[in-house]
PDB file as gemmi writes it, atoms N, CA and C in Angstrom:
CRYST1    1.000    1.000    1.000  90.00  90.00  90.00 P 1                      
ATOM      1  N   MET A   1      -6.216 -20.310 -44.713  1.00  0.00           N  
ATOM      2  CA  MET A   1      -6.820 -21.603 -44.481  1.00  0.00           C  
ATOM      3  C   MET A   1      -7.052 -22.277 -45.838  1.00  0.00           C  
ATOM      4  N   VAL A   2      -6.682 -23.543 -45.931  1.00  0.00           N  
ATOM      5  CA  VAL A   2      -6.884 -24.320 -47.149  1.00  0.00           C  
ATOM      6  C   VAL A   2      -8.371 -24.641 -47.274  1.00  0.00           C  
ATOM      7  N   THR A   3      -8.925 -24.496 -48.498  1.00  0.00           N  
ATOM      8  CA  THR A   3     -10.325 -24.814 -48.752  1.00  0.00           C  
ATOM      9  C   THR A   3     -10.416 -25.858 -49.853  1.00  0.00           C  
ATOM     10  N   PHE A   4     -11.186 -26.909 -49.588  1.00  0.00           N  
ATOM     11  CA  PHE A   4     -11.439 -27.958 -50.568  1.00  0.00           C  
ATOM     12  C   PHE A   4     -12.851 -27.767 -51.118  1.00  0.00           C  
ATOM     13  N   THR A   5     -13.038 -28.012 -52.431  1.00  0.00           N  
ATOM     14  CA  THR A   5     -14.325 -27.808 -53.095  1.00  0.00           C  
ATOM     15  C   THR A   5     -14.746 -29.079 -53.825  1.00  0.00           C  
ATOM     16  N   GLU A   6     -15.798 -28.972 -54.639  1.00  0.00           N  
ATOM     17  CA  GLU A   6     -16.288 -30.101 -55.423  1.00  0.00           C  
ATOM     18  C   GLU A   6     -15.179 -30.728 -56.277  1.00  0.00           C  
ATOM     19  N   GLN A   7     -14.230 -29.921 -56.735  1.00  0.00           N  
ATOM     20  CA  GLN A   7     -13.158 -30.414 -57.597  1.00  0.00           C  
ATOM     21  C   GLN A   7     -12.264 -31.433 -56.894  1.00  0.00           C  
ATOM     22  N   GLU A   8     -12.213 -31.408 -55.579  1.00  0.00           N  
ATOM     23  CA  GLU A   8     -11.360 -32.348 -54.836  1.00  0.00           C  
ATOM     24  C   GLU A   8     -12.084 -33.628 -54.429  1.00  0.00           C  
ATOM     25  N   ASN A   9     -13.331 -33.800 -54.860  1.00  0.00           N  
ATOM     26  CA  ASN A   9     -14.087 -35.008 -54.532  1.00  0.00           C  
ATOM     27  C   ASN A   9     -13.296 -36.242 -54.965  1.00  0.00           C  
ATOM     28  N   GLY A  10     -13.103 -37.180 -54.037  1.00  0.00           N  
ATOM     29  CA  GLY A  10     -12.405 -38.417 -54.335  1.00  0.00           C  
ATOM     30  C   GLY A  10     -10.886 -38.338 -54.252  1.00  0.00           C  
ATOM     31  N   THR A  11     -10.364 -37.191 -53.842  1.00  0.00           N  
ATOM     32  CA  THR A  11      -8.917 -37.018 -53.750  1.00  0.00           C  
ATOM     33  C   THR A  11      -8.476 -37.005 -52.283  1.00  0.00           C  
ATOM     34  N   THR A  12      -7.183 -36.857 -52.072  1.00  0.00           N  
ATOM     35  CA  THR A  12      -6.625 -36.749 -50.722  1.00  0.00           C  
ATOM     36  C   THR A  12      -5.789 -35.488 -50.622  1.00  0.00           C  
ATOM     37  N   GLY A  13      -6.028 -34.712 -49.571  1.00  0.00           N  
ATOM     38  CA  GLY A  13      -5.236 -33.518 -49.299  1.00  0.00           C  
ATOM     39  C   GLY A  13      -4.348 -33.750 -48.089  1.00  0.00           C  
ATOM     40  N   THR A  14      -3.352 -32.915 -47.935  1.00  0.00           N  
ATOM     41  CA  THR A  14      -2.437 -33.008 -46.802  1.00  0.00           C  
ATOM     42  C   THR A  14      -2.565 -31.755 -45.952  1.00  0.00           C  
ATOM     43  N   ILE A  15      -2.716 -31.949 -44.650  1.00  0.00           N  
ATOM     44  CA  ILE A  15      -2.900 -30.859 -43.695  1.00  0.00           C  
ATOM     45  C   ILE A  15      -1.959 -31.097 -42.516  1.00  0.00           C  
ATOM     46  N   ALA A  16      -1.389 -30.037 -41.974  1.00  0.00           N  
ATOM     47  CA  ALA A  16      -0.561 -30.152 -40.773  1.00  0.00           C  
ATOM     48  C   ALA A  16      -1.445 -30.417 -39.560  1.00  0.00           C  
ATOM     49  N   ALA A  17      -0.941 -31.181 -38.617  1.00  0.00           N  
ATOM     50  CA  ALA A  17      -1.682 -31.487 -37.392  1.00  0.00           C  
ATOM     51  C   ALA A  17      -2.060 -30.204 -36.659  1.00  0.00           C  
ATOM     52  N   ASN A  18      -3.223 -30.234 -36.046  1.00  0.00           N  
ATOM     53  CA  ASN A  18      -3.753 -29.124 -35.236  1.00  0.00           C  
ATOM     54  C   ASN A  18      -3.984 -27.847 -36.021  1.00  0.00           C  
ATOM     55  N   THR A  19      -4.233 -27.962 -37.323  1.00  0.00           N  
ATOM     56  CA  THR A  19      -4.594 -26.800 -38.119  1.00  0.00           C  
ATOM     57  C   THR A  19      -6.024 -26.951 -38.615  1.00  0.00           C  
ATOM     58  N   ARG A  20      -6.581 -25.847 -39.102  1.00  0.00           N  
ATOM     59  CA  ARG A  20      -7.947 -25.842 -39.617  1.00  0.00           C  
ATOM     60  C   ARG A  20      -7.931 -25.813 -41.137  1.00  0.00           C  
ATOM     61  N   PHE A  21      -8.987 -26.377 -41.729  1.00  0.00           N  
ATOM     62  CA  PHE A  21      -9.216 -26.288 -43.167  1.00  0.00           C  
ATOM     63  C   PHE A  21     -10.721 -26.217 -43.390  1.00  0.00           C  
ATOM     64  N   ALA A  22     -11.131 -25.910 -44.613  1.00  0.00           N  
ATOM     65  CA  ALA A  22     -12.554 -25.791 -44.923  1.00  0.00           C  
ATOM     66  C   ALA A  22     -12.915 -26.691 -46.093  1.00  0.00           C  
ATOM     67  N   VAL A  23     -14.167 -27.137 -46.086  1.00  0.00           N  
ATOM     68  CA  VAL A  23     -14.767 -27.836 -47.222  1.00  0.00           C  
ATOM     69  C   VAL A  23     -15.989 -27.022 -47.614  1.00  0.00           C  
ATOM     70  N   THR A  24     -16.103 -26.670 -48.902  1.00  0.00           N  
ATOM     71  CA  THR A  24     -17.185 -25.841 -49.403  1.00  0.00           C  
ATOM     72  C   THR A  24     -17.886 -26.558 -50.551  1.00  0.00           C  
ATOM     73  N   LEU A  25     -19.211 -26.745 -50.413  1.00  0.00           N  
ATOM     74  CA  LEU A  25     -19.997 -27.439 -51.427  1.00  0.00           C  
ATOM     75  C   LEU A  25     -21.283 -26.675 -51.712  1.00  0.00           C  
ATOM     76  N   ALA A  26     -21.726 -26.719 -52.974  1.00  0.00           N  
ATOM     77  CA  ALA A  26     -22.992 -26.087 -53.356  1.00  0.00           C  
ATOM     78  C   ALA A  26     -24.143 -26.818 -52.677  1.00  0.00           C  
ATOM     79  N   GLU A  27     -25.144 -26.044 -52.245  1.00  0.00           N  
ATOM     80  CA  GLU A  27     -26.302 -26.620 -51.560  1.00  0.00           C  
ATOM     81  C   GLU A  27     -27.530 -25.762 -51.859  1.00  0.00           C  
ATOM     82  N   ASN A  28     -28.711 -26.394 -51.907  1.00  0.00           N  
ATOM     83  CA  ASN A  28     -29.947 -25.637 -52.076  1.00  0.00           C  
ATOM     84  C   ASN A  28     -31.003 -26.182 -51.126  1.00  0.00           C  
ATOM     85  N   PRO A  29     -30.972 -25.750 -49.870  1.00  0.00           N  
ATOM     86  CA  PRO A  29     -31.916 -26.271 -48.888  1.00  0.00           C  
ATOM     87  C   PRO A  29     -33.366 -25.885 -49.164  1.00  0.00           C  
ATOM     88  N   THR A  30     -33.619 -24.910 -50.042  1.00  0.00           N  
ATOM     89  CA  THR A  30     -35.002 -24.546 -50.360  1.00  0.00           C  
ATOM     90  C   THR A  30     -35.722 -25.685 -51.074  1.00  0.00           C  
ATOM     91  N   THR A  31     -34.976 -26.628 -51.643  1.00  0.00           N  
ATOM     92  CA  THR A  31     -35.558 -27.794 -52.307  1.00  0.00           C  
ATOM     93  C   THR A  31     -35.672 -28.969 -51.346  1.00  0.00           C  
ATOM     94  N   GLY A  32     -35.198 -28.789 -50.122  1.00  0.00           N  
ATOM     95  CA  GLY A  32     -35.212 -29.856 -49.143  1.00  0.00           C  
ATOM     96  C   GLY A  32     -33.911 -30.631 -49.094  1.00  0.00           C  
ATOM     97  N   TYR A  33     -33.038 -30.401 -50.066  1.00  0.00           N  
ATOM     98  CA  TYR A  33     -31.759 -31.107 -50.096  1.00  0.00           C  
ATOM     99  C   TYR A  33     -30.731 -30.402 -49.217  1.00  0.00           C  
ATOM    100  N   ALA A  34     -29.969 -31.210 -48.489  1.00  0.00           N  
ATOM    101  CA  ALA A  34     -28.898 -30.678 -47.658  1.00  0.00           C  
ATOM    102  C   ALA A  34     -27.813 -31.745 -47.546  1.00  0.00           C  
ATOM    103  N   TRP A  35     -26.609 -31.298 -47.257  1.00  0.00           N  
ATOM    104  CA  TRP A  35     -25.486 -32.207 -47.057  1.00  0.00           C  
ATOM    105  C   TRP A  35     -25.525 -32.766 -45.641  1.00  0.00           C  
ATOM    106  N   ASN A  36     -25.347 -34.066 -45.522  1.00  0.00           N  
ATOM    107  CA  ASN A  36     -25.210 -34.736 -44.235  1.00  0.00           C  
ATOM    108  C   ASN A  36     -23.746 -35.159 -44.141  1.00  0.00           C  
ATOM    109  N   ALA A  37     -22.967 -34.452 -43.339  1.00  0.00           N  
ATOM    110  CA  ALA A  37     -21.515 -34.653 -43.296  1.00  0.00           C  
ATOM    111  C   ALA A  37     -21.092 -35.470 -42.085  1.00  0.00           C  
ATOM    112  N   SER A  38     -19.991 -36.193 -42.262  1.00  0.00           N  
ATOM    113  CA  SER A  38     -19.390 -36.932 -41.156  1.00  0.00           C  
ATOM    114  C   SER A  38     -17.880 -36.968 -41.357  1.00  0.00           C  
ATOM    115  N   THR A  39     -17.169 -37.248 -40.263  1.00  0.00           N  
ATOM    116  CA  THR A  39     -15.710 -37.309 -40.317  1.00  0.00           C  
ATOM    117  C   THR A  39     -15.222 -38.529 -39.551  1.00  0.00           C  
ATOM    118  N   SER A  40     -14.010 -38.937 -39.863  1.00  0.00           N  
ATOM    119  CA  SER A  40     -13.364 -39.965 -39.059  1.00  0.00           C  
ATOM    120  C   SER A  40     -12.911 -39.321 -37.746  1.00  0.00           C  
ATOM    121  N   ASN A  41     -12.461 -40.141 -36.802  1.00  0.00           N  
ATOM    122  CA  ASN A  41     -12.141 -39.666 -35.448  1.00  0.00           C  
ATOM    123  C   ASN A  41     -11.046 -38.611 -35.379  1.00  0.00           C  
ATOM    124  N   GLY A  42     -10.165 -38.523 -36.374  1.00  0.00           N  
ATOM    125  CA  GLY A  42      -9.062 -37.570 -36.321  1.00  0.00           C  
ATOM    126  C   GLY A  42      -9.392 -36.196 -36.874  1.00  0.00           C  
ATOM    127  N   LEU A  43     -10.664 -35.967 -37.235  1.00  0.00           N  
ATOM    128  CA  LEU A  43     -11.118 -34.661 -37.723  1.00  0.00           C  
ATOM    129  C   LEU A  43     -12.270 -34.188 -36.851  1.00  0.00           C  
ATOM    130  N   THR A  44     -12.310 -32.894 -36.571  1.00  0.00           N  
ATOM    131  CA  THR A  44     -13.367 -32.321 -35.749  1.00  0.00           C  
ATOM    132  C   THR A  44     -14.031 -31.181 -36.514  1.00  0.00           C  
ATOM    133  N   ILE A  45     -15.341 -31.275 -36.751  1.00  0.00           N  
ATOM    134  CA  ILE A  45     -16.080 -30.188 -37.401  1.00  0.00           C  
ATOM    135  C   ILE A  45     -16.294 -29.090 -36.371  1.00  0.00           C  
ATOM    136  N   LEU A  46     -15.740 -27.905 -36.657  1.00  0.00           N  
ATOM    137  CA  LEU A  46     -15.853 -26.764 -35.745  1.00  0.00           C  
ATOM    138  C   LEU A  46     -17.094 -25.935 -36.034  1.00  0.00           C  
ATOM    139  N   SER A  47     -17.471 -25.837 -37.330  1.00  0.00           N  
ATOM    140  CA  SER A  47     -18.658 -25.065 -37.687  1.00  0.00           C  
ATOM    141  C   SER A  47     -19.188 -25.531 -39.033  1.00  0.00           C  
ATOM    142  N   SER A  48     -20.466 -25.251 -39.262  1.00  0.00           N  
ATOM    143  CA  SER A  48     -21.137 -25.536 -40.529  1.00  0.00           C  
ATOM    144  C   SER A  48     -22.057 -24.358 -40.815  1.00  0.00           C  
ATOM    145  N   ASP A  49     -21.774 -23.624 -41.894  1.00  0.00           N  
ATOM    146  CA  ASP A  49     -22.538 -22.422 -42.212  1.00  0.00           C  
ATOM    147  C   ASP A  49     -23.011 -22.455 -43.654  1.00  0.00           C  
ATOM    148  N   PHE A  50     -24.217 -21.895 -43.895  1.00  0.00           N  
ATOM    149  CA  PHE A  50     -24.767 -21.782 -45.241  1.00  0.00           C  
ATOM    150  C   PHE A  50     -24.794 -20.317 -45.635  1.00  0.00           C  
ATOM    151  N   GLN A  51     -24.263 -20.023 -46.826  1.00  0.00           N  
ATOM    152  CA  GLN A  51     -24.275 -18.654 -47.370  1.00  0.00           C  
ATOM    153  C   GLN A  51     -25.072 -18.673 -48.664  1.00  0.00           C  
ATOM    154  N   GLU A  52     -26.202 -17.968 -48.677  1.00  0.00           N  
ATOM    155  CA  GLU A  52     -27.057 -17.907 -49.867  1.00  0.00           C  
ATOM    156  C   GLU A  52     -26.370 -17.103 -50.966  1.00  0.00           C  
ATOM    157  N   ASN A  53     -26.537 -17.555 -52.223  1.00  0.00           N  
ATOM    158  CA  ASN A  53     -25.988 -16.814 -53.365  1.00  0.00           C  
ATOM    159  C   ASN A  53     -26.663 -15.455 -53.482  1.00  0.00           C  
ATOM    160  N   LYS A  54     -25.964 -14.489 -54.045  1.00  0.00           N  
ATOM    161  CA  LYS A  54     -26.562 -13.179 -54.306  1.00  0.00           C  
ATOM    162  C   LYS A  54     -27.692 -13.361 -55.307  1.00  0.00           C  
ATOM    163  N   HIS A  55     -28.780 -12.594 -55.083  1.00  0.00           N  
ATOM    164  CA  HIS A  55     -29.943 -12.719 -55.956  1.00  0.00           C  
ATOM    165  C   HIS A  55     -30.784 -11.448 -55.895  1.00  0.00           C  
ATOM    166  N   ALA A  56     -31.650 -11.325 -56.876  1.00  0.00           N  
ATOM    167  CA  ALA A  56     -32.546 -10.170 -56.932  1.00  0.00           C  
ATOM    168  C   ALA A  56     -33.539 -10.235 -55.768  1.00  0.00           C  
ATOM    169  N   GLU A  57     -33.916  -9.078 -55.264  1.00  0.00           N  
ATOM    170  CA  GLU A  57     -34.867  -9.011 -54.162  1.00  0.00           C  
ATOM    171  C   GLU A  57     -36.170  -9.695 -54.563  1.00  0.00           C  
ATOM    172  N   GLY A  58     -36.707 -10.491 -53.653  1.00  0.00           N  
ATOM    173  CA  GLY A  58     -37.963 -11.188 -53.895  1.00  0.00           C  
ATOM    174  C   GLY A  58     -37.806 -12.542 -54.564  1.00  0.00           C  
ATOM    175  N   MET A  59     -36.615 -12.861 -55.010  1.00  0.00           N  
ATOM    176  CA  MET A  59     -36.374 -14.135 -55.658  1.00  0.00           C  
ATOM    177  C   MET A  59     -36.378 -15.251 -54.614  1.00  0.00           C  
ATOM    178  N   VAL A  60     -37.018 -16.367 -54.928  1.00  0.00           N  
ATOM    179  CA  VAL A  60     -37.077 -17.499 -54.002  1.00  0.00           C  
ATOM    180  C   VAL A  60     -36.402 -18.716 -54.624  1.00  0.00           C  
ATOM    181  N   GLY A  61     -36.135 -19.723 -53.806  1.00  0.00           N  
ATOM    182  CA  GLY A  61     -35.514 -20.943 -54.314  1.00  0.00           C  
ATOM    183  C   GLY A  61     -34.047 -20.789 -54.644  1.00  0.00           C  
ATOM    184  N   VAL A  62     -33.390 -19.856 -53.978  1.00  0.00           N  
ATOM    185  CA  VAL A  62     -31.990 -19.556 -54.280  1.00  0.00           C  
ATOM    186  C   VAL A  62     -31.071 -20.495 -53.507  1.00  0.00           C  
ATOM    187  N   GLY A  63     -30.134 -21.093 -54.198  1.00  0.00           N  
ATOM    188  CA  GLY A  63     -29.144 -21.959 -53.577  1.00  0.00           C  
ATOM    189  C   GLY A  63     -28.006 -21.151 -53.000  1.00  0.00           C  
ATOM    190  N   GLY A  64     -26.983 -21.856 -52.610  1.00  0.00           N  
ATOM    191  CA  GLY A  64     -25.828 -21.186 -52.026  1.00  0.00           C  
ATOM    192  C   GLY A  64     -24.701 -22.165 -51.780  1.00  0.00           C  
ATOM    193  N   THR A  65     -23.942 -21.896 -50.732  1.00  0.00           N  
ATOM    194  CA  THR A  65     -22.753 -22.684 -50.423  1.00  0.00           C  
ATOM    195  C   THR A  65     -22.736 -23.074 -48.952  1.00  0.00           C  
ATOM    196  N   ARG A  66     -22.512 -24.363 -48.711  1.00  0.00           N  
ATOM    197  CA  ARG A  66     -22.324 -24.872 -47.347  1.00  0.00           C  
ATOM    198  C   ARG A  66     -20.822 -24.945 -47.090  1.00  0.00           C  
ATOM    199  N   THR A  67     -20.370 -24.374 -45.987  1.00  0.00           N  
ATOM    200  CA  THR A  67     -18.952 -24.405 -45.625  1.00  0.00           C  
ATOM    201  C   THR A  67     -18.789 -24.992 -44.237  1.00  0.00           C  
ATOM    202  N   TRP A  68     -17.962 -26.018 -44.159  1.00  0.00           N  
ATOM    203  CA  TRP A  68     -17.570 -26.605 -42.881  1.00  0.00           C  
ATOM    204  C   TRP A  68     -16.143 -26.177 -42.575  1.00  0.00           C  
ATOM    205  N   VAL A  69     -15.887 -25.761 -41.357  1.00  0.00           N  
ATOM    206  CA  VAL A  69     -14.525 -25.524 -40.890  1.00  0.00           C  
ATOM    207  C   VAL A  69     -14.176 -26.708 -39.995  1.00  0.00           C  
ATOM    208  N   ILE A  70     -13.039 -27.332 -40.303  1.00  0.00           N  
ATOM    209  CA  ILE A  70     -12.663 -28.591 -39.669  1.00  0.00           C  
ATOM    210  C   ILE A  70     -11.253 -28.469 -39.107  1.00  0.00           C  
ATOM    211  N   ARG A  71     -11.024 -29.058 -37.936  1.00  0.00           N  
ATOM    212  CA  ARG A  71      -9.686 -29.084 -37.355  1.00  0.00           C  
ATOM    213  C   ARG A  71      -9.105 -30.486 -37.508  1.00  0.00           C  
ATOM    214  N   ALA A  72      -7.853 -30.527 -37.961  1.00  0.00           N  
ATOM    215  CA  ALA A  72      -7.121 -31.795 -38.058  1.00  0.00           C  
ATOM    216  C   ALA A  72      -6.619 -32.124 -36.658  1.00  0.00           C  
ATOM    217  N   SER A  73      -7.426 -32.866 -35.900  1.00  0.00           N  
ATOM    218  CA  SER A  73      -7.116 -33.102 -34.490  1.00  0.00           C  
ATOM    219  C   SER A  73      -6.368 -34.412 -34.242  1.00  0.00           C  
ATOM    220  N   GLY A  74      -6.282 -35.257 -35.255  1.00  0.00           N  
ATOM    221  CA  GLY A  74      -5.614 -36.547 -35.082  1.00  0.00           C  
ATOM    222  C   GLY A  74      -4.338 -36.619 -35.890  1.00  0.00           C  
ATOM    223  N   THR A  75      -3.995 -37.824 -36.305  1.00  0.00           N  
ATOM    224  CA  THR A  75      -2.807 -38.049 -37.121  1.00  0.00           C  
ATOM    225  C   THR A  75      -3.143 -39.054 -38.218  1.00  0.00           C  
ATOM    226  N   GLY A  76      -2.257 -39.149 -39.192  1.00  0.00           N  
ATOM    227  CA  GLY A  76      -2.416 -40.155 -40.241  1.00  0.00           C  
ATOM    228  C   GLY A  76      -3.530 -39.842 -41.214  1.00  0.00           C  
ATOM    229  N   ASN A  77      -4.090 -40.908 -41.795  1.00  0.00           N  
ATOM    230  CA  ASN A  77      -5.123 -40.766 -42.826  1.00  0.00           C  
ATOM    231  C   ASN A  77      -6.508 -40.680 -42.202  1.00  0.00           C  
ATOM    232  N   GLN A  78      -7.254 -39.643 -42.594  1.00  0.00           N  
ATOM    233  CA  GLN A  78      -8.592 -39.380 -42.083  1.00  0.00           C  
ATOM    234  C   GLN A  78      -9.533 -39.158 -43.261  1.00  0.00           C  
ATOM    235  N   THR A  79     -10.844 -39.084 -42.975  1.00  0.00           N  
ATOM    236  CA  THR A  79     -11.831 -38.907 -44.038  1.00  0.00           C  
ATOM    237  C   THR A  79     -12.921 -37.926 -43.648  1.00  0.00           C  
ATOM    238  N   PHE A  80     -13.260 -37.033 -44.576  1.00  0.00           N  
ATOM    239  CA  PHE A  80     -14.460 -36.208 -44.501  1.00  0.00           C  
ATOM    240  C   PHE A  80     -15.374 -36.725 -45.597  1.00  0.00           C  
ATOM    241  N   SER A  81     -16.630 -37.005 -45.263  1.00  0.00           N  
ATOM    242  CA  SER A  81     -17.573 -37.440 -46.287  1.00  0.00           C  
ATOM    243  C   SER A  81     -18.922 -36.775 -46.062  1.00  0.00           C  
ATOM    244  N   ALA A  82     -19.686 -36.632 -47.147  1.00  0.00           N  
ATOM    245  CA  ALA A  82     -21.004 -36.012 -47.067  1.00  0.00           C  
ATOM    246  C   ALA A  82     -21.907 -36.609 -48.138  1.00  0.00           C  
ATOM    247  N   THR A  83     -23.191 -36.686 -47.806  1.00  0.00           N  
ATOM    248  CA  THR A  83     -24.203 -37.182 -48.735  1.00  0.00           C  
ATOM    249  C   THR A  83     -25.262 -36.103 -48.889  1.00  0.00           C  
ATOM    250  N   TYR A  84     -25.651 -35.826 -50.142  1.00  0.00           N  
ATOM    251  CA  TYR A  84     -26.637 -34.789 -50.460  1.00  0.00           C  
ATOM    252  C   TYR A  84     -27.988 -35.470 -50.593  1.00  0.00           C  
ATOM    253  N   LEU A  85     -28.904 -35.174 -49.656  1.00  0.00           N  
ATOM    254  CA  LEU A  85     -30.192 -35.859 -49.664  1.00  0.00           C  
ATOM    255  C   LEU A  85     -31.261 -35.052 -48.959  1.00  0.00           C  
ATOM    256  N   ARG A  86     -32.490 -35.536 -49.098  1.00  0.00           N  
ATOM    257  CA  ARG A  86     -33.614 -35.013 -48.331  1.00  0.00           C  
ATOM    258  C   ARG A  86     -33.777 -35.934 -47.128  1.00  0.00           C  
ATOM    259  N   SER A  87     -33.782 -35.364 -45.945  1.00  0.00           N  
ATOM    260  CA  SER A  87     -33.760 -36.168 -44.715  1.00  0.00           C  
ATOM    261  C   SER A  87     -34.984 -37.069 -44.567  1.00  0.00           C  
ATOM    262  N   TRP A  88     -36.101 -36.717 -45.165  1.00  0.00           N  
ATOM    263  CA  TRP A  88     -37.324 -37.491 -44.996  1.00  0.00           C  
ATOM    264  C   TRP A  88     -37.484 -38.586 -46.052  1.00  0.00           C  
ATOM    265  N   GLU A  89     -36.619 -38.617 -47.056  1.00  0.00           N  
ATOM    266  CA  GLU A  89     -36.725 -39.636 -48.096  1.00  0.00           C  
ATOM    267  C   GLU A  89     -35.824 -40.827 -47.765  1.00  0.00           C  
ATOM    268  N   PRO A  90     -36.243 -42.028 -48.170  1.00  0.00           N  
ATOM    269  CA  PRO A  90     -35.395 -43.202 -47.906  1.00  0.00           C  
ATOM    270  C   PRO A  90     -34.100 -43.131 -48.716  1.00  0.00           C  
ATOM    271  N   VAL A  91     -33.036 -43.636 -48.136  1.00  0.00           N  
ATOM    272  CA  VAL A  91     -31.742 -43.682 -48.814  1.00  0.00           C  
ATOM    273  C   VAL A  91     -31.795 -44.808 -49.848  1.00  0.00           C  
ATOM    274  N   THR A  92     -31.428 -44.485 -51.094  1.00  0.00           N  
ATOM    275  CA  THR A  92     -31.505 -45.463 -52.178  1.00  0.00           C  
ATOM    276  C   THR A  92     -30.132 -45.947 -52.638  1.00  0.00           C  
ATOM    277  N   GLY A  93     -29.097 -45.210 -52.276  1.00  0.00           N  
ATOM    278  CA  GLY A  93     -27.761 -45.537 -52.765  1.00  0.00           C  
ATOM    279  C   GLY A  93     -27.396 -44.763 -54.014  1.00  0.00           C  
ATOM    280  N   ASN A  94     -28.352 -43.995 -54.551  1.00  0.00           N  
ATOM    281  CA  ASN A  94     -28.097 -43.181 -55.740  1.00  0.00           C  
ATOM    282  C   ASN A  94     -27.867 -41.710 -55.403  1.00  0.00           C  
ATOM    283  N   GLU A  95     -27.746 -41.392 -54.121  1.00  0.00           N  
ATOM    284  CA  GLU A  95     -27.547 -40.004 -53.697  1.00  0.00           C  
ATOM    285  C   GLU A  95     -26.169 -39.502 -54.136  1.00  0.00           C  
ATOM    286  N   THR A  96     -26.068 -38.193 -54.288  1.00  0.00           N  
ATOM    287  CA  THR A  96     -24.784 -37.570 -54.596  1.00  0.00           C  
ATOM    288  C   THR A  96     -23.911 -37.623 -53.346  1.00  0.00           C  
ATOM    289  N   GLY A  97     -22.684 -38.042 -53.522  1.00  0.00           N  
ATOM    290  CA  GLY A  97     -21.777 -38.138 -52.395  1.00  0.00           C  
ATOM    291  C   GLY A  97     -20.507 -37.336 -52.620  1.00  0.00           C  
ATOM    292  N   TYR A  98     -19.844 -37.038 -51.537  1.00  0.00           N  
ATOM    293  CA  TYR A  98     -18.565 -36.329 -51.564  1.00  0.00           C  
ATOM    294  C   TYR A  98     -17.658 -37.015 -50.562  1.00  0.00           C  
ATOM    295  N   SER A  99     -16.432 -37.316 -50.983  1.00  0.00           N  
ATOM    296  CA  SER A  99     -15.470 -37.945 -50.093  1.00  0.00           C  
ATOM    297  C   SER A  99     -14.115 -37.293 -50.268  1.00  0.00           C  
ATOM    298  N   LEU A 100     -13.507 -36.929 -49.171  1.00  0.00           N  
ATOM    299  CA  LEU A 100     -12.204 -36.290 -49.187  1.00  0.00           C  
ATOM    300  C   LEU A 100     -11.302 -36.980 -48.183  1.00  0.00           C  
ATOM    301  N   GLY A 101     -10.197 -37.525 -48.648  1.00  0.00           N  
ATOM    302  CA  GLY A 101      -9.194 -38.071 -47.752  1.00  0.00           C  
ATOM    303  C   GLY A 101      -8.305 -36.945 -47.258  1.00  0.00           C  
ATOM    304  N   ILE A 102      -7.935 -37.007 -46.002  1.00  0.00           N  
ATOM    305  CA  ILE A 102      -7.041 -36.012 -45.415  1.00  0.00           C  
ATOM    306  C   ILE A 102      -5.887 -36.749 -44.747  1.00  0.00           C  
ATOM    307  N   HIS A 103      -4.682 -36.454 -45.201  1.00  0.00           N  
ATOM    308  CA  HIS A 103      -3.489 -36.995 -44.543  1.00  0.00           C  
ATOM    309  C   HIS A 103      -2.974 -35.907 -43.611  1.00  0.00           C  
ATOM    310  N   ILE A 104      -2.943 -36.206 -42.324  1.00  0.00           N  
ATOM    311  CA  ILE A 104      -2.486 -35.226 -41.330  1.00  0.00           C  
ATOM    312  C   ILE A 104      -1.019 -35.499 -41.045  1.00  0.00           C  
ATOM    313  N   GLU A 105      -0.205 -34.473 -41.329  1.00  0.00           N  
ATOM    314  CA  GLU A 105       1.225 -34.574 -41.075  1.00  0.00           C  
ATOM    315  C   GLU A 105       1.557 -34.008 -39.702  1.00  0.00           C  
ATOM    316  N   PRO A 106       2.481 -34.634 -38.984  1.00  0.00           N  
ATOM    317  CA  PRO A 106       2.885 -34.095 -37.678  1.00  0.00           C  
ATOM    318  C   PRO A 106       3.531 -32.710 -37.850  1.00  0.00           C  
ATOM    319  N   GLN A 107       3.401 -31.879 -36.851  1.00  0.00           N  
ATOM    320  CA  GLN A 107       4.003 -30.539 -36.926  1.00  0.00           C  
ATOM    321  C   GLN A 107       5.477 -30.615 -36.664  1.00  0.00           C  
TER     322      GLN A 107                                                      
END                                                                             
């Protein structure tokens, strides 16, 4: 499965129709920050999982990685986007964002 990371922010990847791919981004929900992800109609989020980084026992405030598994369910140009924010704070426009274009090729 193809995986896109922070390095692909602002780029476009190519995926075959009806296949799965992953997007993986650093996250630290212990600070209240989390990614709010959305997709265009031709992409379907199948799962969203958080994996905490390895750390010493008793350590708190440990970040980790958020991974979405997505199916290319449509055709043509699609978009996965996410904003890193605290859900209870007002949106200012200065939040960290992630945008990935996905071109879905027919099988």
